[in-house]
N, C-alpha and C positions, 0 to 999 in steps of 0.2 A: 307697408309702413303703418304701424298702429298708432292712432292718435288718441290721447287720453286727456280730457279736460279736467283740471284740478278744481275749478270753481265755475259758477254759472256766469260770472262777469266776462264780457267779450274781450276785455283788455288783459285778462289773466293769461299766464303762459300755459302752453299745452305741451305735452310730452309726446315725442315721436319715436317710434321704433321701426327700423327699416327691415323689409323682407325682400331679399334680392337673390340673385344666382339661379332663379328658376325661370319658368316660361308659362304664359297663359295658354291653356289648351282649350279649344272650343268644341272638341268632338270626343264623346257624345254630349257632354255638358261642359260649361265653362268652369275650369279648375286651374289652380296655380300649382305647378309641380316643381319640386326640387328647391324649396326656398331655404335661405340662410337669414338668420335674424341678427340685428345689430343692437347695441346698447341704446338706452333712451337719451334723448336730448330735449331741451326746452326751447320753444320759440314763442314769442309774443303773439297773441291771437290777432291783434289789430295789424300786425306786420306780416301776417302769413300770406304769402303769394306764391304763384306757380314758379317764378324764377328762383325764389329762395328754396323751394322744395327740390327743384331740379339741381341746384348747386349742391345741396346737401346730399342728394342721392349720387351725384357724379363723384363727389369727394369720397364718400364711404365705399361705394361699389367699385371704384376705379374704372368707371365707364366714361366714354367721351360724350359730351353733350350732343344731342340729336340722334344718338344711337339707341335710345330706350324710351319707353312710354311708362306712365304711372296710372294705375287704376286704384279707385277707392271702393271699399266694400260697405254696402248699406248695413246699418246697425240691426242687430237681432234677426239677421237673415242668414240662411246658409250661403256658402260662397258660390254655389252653382247658380248661374244666371243672375247674379246680383253684383257684378263688377262694373263700375262706371269709370270711363277714362277721363283723366284731368287734361283738358285741352287748352284752357285759358283761365284767367282770374275769375271769370263768372262761375266756372265749375268749382273753384275753390270757395267762393262765397256761398254757393249752395251747400257745400260740404260743411262749412262753418255754421251755417244756419241749422243743420242737423245736429251739430255739436251742442248748440245752446239748449236743445230740448232734453239732452241726456247728460247732465253735468258731472255725475259721480261714478261713471263706469266706462269701460272700453266701448267706444262708440263705433268706430269704423276701422277697417284695415286698408292700407295703401300698399300696392305691390309694384315693384320695379320690373318691367317686362323688357328684356333685351331684344332690340330689333336687329342690330348688326354689330359685329365685333364680339370679342370674348374677354373675360377677365384674364389677368395674367397669372399663370401658374408655373410652378416649377416641379420638375420631376426628378428629385435626387435619388442615390442608391445606398442601401444599408441592409442589415440583417437582424436587428433586435426589434423590440416592440415599437420603437420609433423609426424603424427602417434604417438603422445605422449599423456600423461594424461593432461586433462584440467578440473580442478575442477570448478563446477558451483555454488553449494550451499551446506551448511552443517548446521546441527542443533543438539541440545541436547534435548532428550525427555526422559520421564520416562520409556518407554518401547515400543516395536514394537506391537502396537495394532491398532484397527480401528480408534480410535480418533486421535492418534499421526500421523498415515500415512494420514488420511484425512486432518488434518490441514496442514501437510507439503506439500502435493500435491496441495492444494488450494493456499498456499502462493507462491509456485513455479509457478503455473499457472498465478498468478497476476504479479509477478516480471518479468517474461519473456514476458509479453504482448501477451500471447497466445490467439488466437481466434478460433472460430469454433470447440471447443472441442478438440484442439490439432491436427487438420488436418495438415498433412505434417511433423509432429514430429515423432521420433522413440524412444521408451524407451525399455530398457532391464533390467531384474531383475530376482530374484529367485521367487519361488512360495509361498511366504509368504502371508497368507490370508488377513491380514490388508492392505498390499501394493496392492494386486490385487483389493480390494474393493475401495481403494483410487484412483487408476488409472481409474477404470471403472466409478467412480462418476464424476471426473473432467477432465479426458483425454480420453473420450469415443471414439473420432474419431482418436486418435493417434495409430500408429502401436506399439503394445506391444509384445516384444519378451521375451521368457523365456530362462534362462541360461541352455545350454545343459549339462554343467558339473554337475549342481545340479540334473537335470533329470537323468543323467547317474548314479549318486551316489545312487539314490533310485532304479533305474532299475537294477543296478548291484548287489543289495543285494539278488536278486532271480536268476538272470541269470549271472553266473560267467564264466570265461574262456577268454583266449586271443582271440579266434576266434570270440566270440560274441562281445567282446570289439572292435575288428577291424571293423566288419561290422556295428556296431552302429555308430562309427564316420565316416565311409565311407558314410552311409546314411545321416548323419547330414551335412557333408561338401560337398555333391554333389551339384553342381551349377545347373544342369539341371534335369528335372523330369525323363528323361530317365535313367540317371546314378543312381538316387534315387531308381527307381524301380528295377534296377539290384541289388543294395545293399539289398533291401528288399527280393528279391528272394534268395540271398545268405544266409540271416538270416533265411529264412523259411526252408532252407535245414538243418540248425542246430537245430532250435527249432521253432515250429509253435506258441507255447505259448508266446515266446519272441516277435514275430511279433505282436501278439494281444495286449500285454501290451505296446508295442512301439506305436501302433496306438492310444491307449487310451490317451496318453500324448499330443495329438493334434500336429502332426508334423508341421502344418502350423505356429506354434509359435516359432520353434527352428531349422527347417531345411532350408538350404540356398535356395533350389529350390523353396520354397514358399514365400520367403521374398520379400518385396516391394523394387523396384529399385530406388525410389526417393531419399532416404537418401545417396546413394552411399557408403554403408558400409556393409560388409559381416560378421559382428560380430555375433557370436552365443554363446559366453561365456561372463560372467560378470567380466572379469579380471580387468576392470578399477576401480571397487569399492574396490577390494582387494589391488590394487596398492595404492589407496589413504589411506586405512587403514594402510598399511606399511609405508606410508609417515608420518603419525602422530602417530606412535606407541609409541614414547617416550613422546609425549605431553599428551596422554590419561591418564597417571598415575598421573597427577598433579591436583591441585585444579581447579575447573571449570573456574574461571576467568583467571588464569594463562594458563590453557589449551586452552581456546578460543583465548587468546592473542598470544600464540605461533603459533597456526594455522593461525591466521590472518597475522602475520608478515611473516611466511613462504610462504604463498600464495602470499602476496604482493610483496615480493622480487623475487619470481619465475616468476611472470608476467613480471617484468622489465627485469630480466636476459634473459628470452627467447626472448624477443623483441630485446635486444641488440645483441644476438647471430646471428640473421638473418638479421638485418636491413642493414648491410654493405656487405652482401654476394650477389653474382650475380648468380642467377639460375632461371630457369623457374618452375621446379617442386621441392618441398621440398626434402631435401636430403634423408630422410628415405624412402619416396615414390619412389625416383629415384632408390634406390637399389632394390626395388620390381620390378620396371619397367625393370631394367637391367637383372633380372632373367628371365623375360618373353622374352626379346630380345635375351638372350643366347639360348633359346629353339626354336627360330623362324627359325633357319636354317634347321630344319627338314621338313618344310612345302613346298608344291608345290602350286603355285598360278595359278589359271585359271580365268582371268577377264571375267565378263559377261557384265557389263556396266562401266561407269566411276566411279560409286560408289558401285557397287555390285561385289563381288568376291567369288569364290568357292575355299576354302583352304583345302588341303588334308594333313593330317599327318597320324595318325592311323585311324581316322574317317574323314569324309568330313563334313565341316561346311560352313555356309554362313555368310559373313561379309559385313555389310553395314556401310561404313565410313561416310555417311551423317547423319544417325540416331545414329551412334556410338553403334551398336548392333552386337552381335555374337550369333550363335546358342548355344554355350556352356554356355552363360549367365554370364560368369565371368566379361566381360567388362560391361555388363548392370548393374550388381550389385555393382561393386567396383568403376567404373569410371576410372579405370586404364586399358589401352589396354592389352588384353590377348596376348599370343604369336601368335595366328592366326592373330590378327589385326596388331601386330608388323611385321609379315611377309609381310602383304599387304603394309604397309607403307614403308618397305624396298624395296619391289618390285617397288613402285612408287617413290623411292628415296626422301621421305619426312621425316622430323624429327618427331619422335614419341612423343617427349615431348610436342609439341604444341597441341596434341590432348588428353592429360590427362584432366580430369574434373577440372574445375576451383576451386573446393573445396580444391585441393591440391596445389594451386599456392602460391607464395610468397605474393601476394596482400591479399588473404584471410587469410593467417597466421598472417600478421601484423594487419589486421583488427580485428582479434580475440583478439590479445594481446594489442590493443590500450586502452582497458578498464583497469581501475586501482582501487585499494583499497586505500582510503584516510588514511593518518597517523593519529594516535590518541595520545594525551598526556598521561602521567601517571595518576594514580588514584588521586594524590595530586591535580591535576588541574580540576578534575571533578566537576560539580555543586553540591552543597549540597542540599539534600532532607530531609525534616523533617518527612516525612511519615515513619511509621515502615516498615521494610523489613521482611516479613514472609517467612520462607523457604518452599519449596515445600514438599509434603509428601514423605518420604524416605522409600523405599522398599529394605531391605537388604536381599540378598540371602544367602543360606548356603555356608560355605567354603570361601576360598580366591578367589577374583575375578580373572578370567582367562584373561591373556593378549594376548595369542596366539590363533589362530584359531584352532579348533579341526579338525585334518586331518582324512579323511576316510581311512580305511585299504588299499584300492586299490591305494592310491596316492603314489608317489615316496617317499621312506624313506630318512631320513637324512643321514644314512650310507648305501650306495648302496651295499657294500660288506657283510653286516650282515643281516641275516634273522630275521624277527620279530616273536613273539610268537603267532601271530594271527592265529587262526584255530587249535592250538595245544591242544589236550585234556589233562586235568589235571590228575594226578595220585598221589596216596598216597605213600610216601616214607617209610611207615612202612609195609603195607601189599601188596603194589604194585597194588592195585585195581584202576580202572579208574572211579569209581562211586563217589569218594569223595577225599578229601585231608587229610593231617595229623591233621588238626584242629578238624575234625569231625570223626576221625577214631575210631571205637569201640574197636580195639585192641591196642589202644595207652596205653603204660605202661606195657602191657603183653608181647610184643615182644621186644627183645633187638635189638636196632638199632646199626648196625655196624658202627664204625667211618669211615668217608670218607677218602680215600687215599689222601695224599697231592699231589698237582699238580706238574708236572715237573719230572725231573730225580732224583732218590734218591741220597742223598749226599754220597760221597766216604769216607771210614774210612781209616786213614793212616795205613801202614803196621806195624809199631812198636807198635801202640796202639792195633792193631788186634792180634798180637802175644803174648804180655805180659799181656793183659787184663787190665781192669780198676782198679785193686787193687792197683797198684803202682801210687802214685800221682806224683812222680818225672818223671816217664816214660811218664805219661799223659802230663805233662807240656812240656817235651822235644819233644814229638811227635806232639803236637798240635801247637808248634811254628814253623812257616815257616821261612826258611832262607831268609834274606833280600837280595833284588836284588841290583846290582850295586857295586861300590867301597866303602870300609869302610870309614867312616867319619874321617877326620884328627882331632886329639886332640891338642889344643894349648899348647905351651911349658909351659906357666905359670900354667896351670892345671896339667901337668905332674909333675912339680917340687913340687907343693903343695901336690900331692898324695904321692910322695916319702918321704917328710918330715913327713907326718902323720904316715907312716909305721915305 
């Protein structure tokens, strides 16, 4: 928290700037790592107290009271070994006394140090500069085969002005054979990744269990080859055959430790395609012209809206990427920094890594692959007192975001204004499959169910309700009709029988009527006078 005194009078307001999101590190010297700054506010000097400062910090930093401490920095001194903790109002008075001697400049820095608990973050999914979906092209084909995928990849190659066989481009897809052939034919020099989720769906059919699932994704998400090998060793302890089949899938196409670092993306799953499918789910059930028109209008308006959201905002790094960076900065306080040169540093947390701020590389390879500084690099920039945001890759900047959304889709008039064509319009060959067309994707058994509290019937062996055998069901039971099937008991608690009905029996209709009628609750209803007089007259 930076405190600036506007005047020398003690009753004048002071301006306060919060520094939070970091950690006070005492080894080798006292430093504050991974800070985030907040805008200035004004507080009266005579009302300045520790509870007011704590309330302000808790509101801005989203921390609970009692989970953080506040330090103030002595003026005109380096931050090392010159941080004093604010424990009571006496410390605040001492700090104010220092303010009075330096009226017209920045006097001290106050830092919020988190003791326990963390700020709330969210970790959303996307693929543009702001980590969101950005559609490039779409088409309607008769089926997923070699001809369709070959045509589509060729048209995409020409529309994007790709050269040298796609060198410098990165594609990710499932292992559909027609798609693989189309990519190999037209995008031979591009990096082609395979979706790890589709690979796991096939691999999981033979190798089940939470332990194997955990080590599978541990190996896939390992940024360094050393961590990848440790995950493979853990997998080998569980099943050697699982490791053999895992290696057969070619890990260089879906494991992060083998991915190329030029694209600055650590994507190993093809969620972007599923996101687009969900985006057009309602349009897909319409007629082909109406479907394409709905998709065109939806993408056209999306491009404009996304540009309007960002054009007037002031930031260096796109907001969603900034949240990822804040997560790394929050973990940076655990690191100890040992400088080697002006650009080389040795960082120690659980393991020791080397950080090169000139080449923007780290031994853990997370910074190399994503373009976002890892917590090792954030610790180094905090040690050098440099803003981390300025060293994020330019792909995540506002300039690149607006450059991507400056492209637009032109508007089109309705069909009434289209040019008339006298040539006959022949429909394409129609291939109708059996059953009703499926709108939703078929989920694998291992995926999260829609109702988490209810178990599915997957893996349950069938049994016959007649002879109780597990080899068949009631439809093919040989004893069907020979064995009397006992009726199922009704669910729930059995219904109570009234006492009067139970004693007298069902022979008396009058008693049954009396017993079955329940007394009405509440006061009896009032009868109007006119109704009473008419009843007396009739009698």
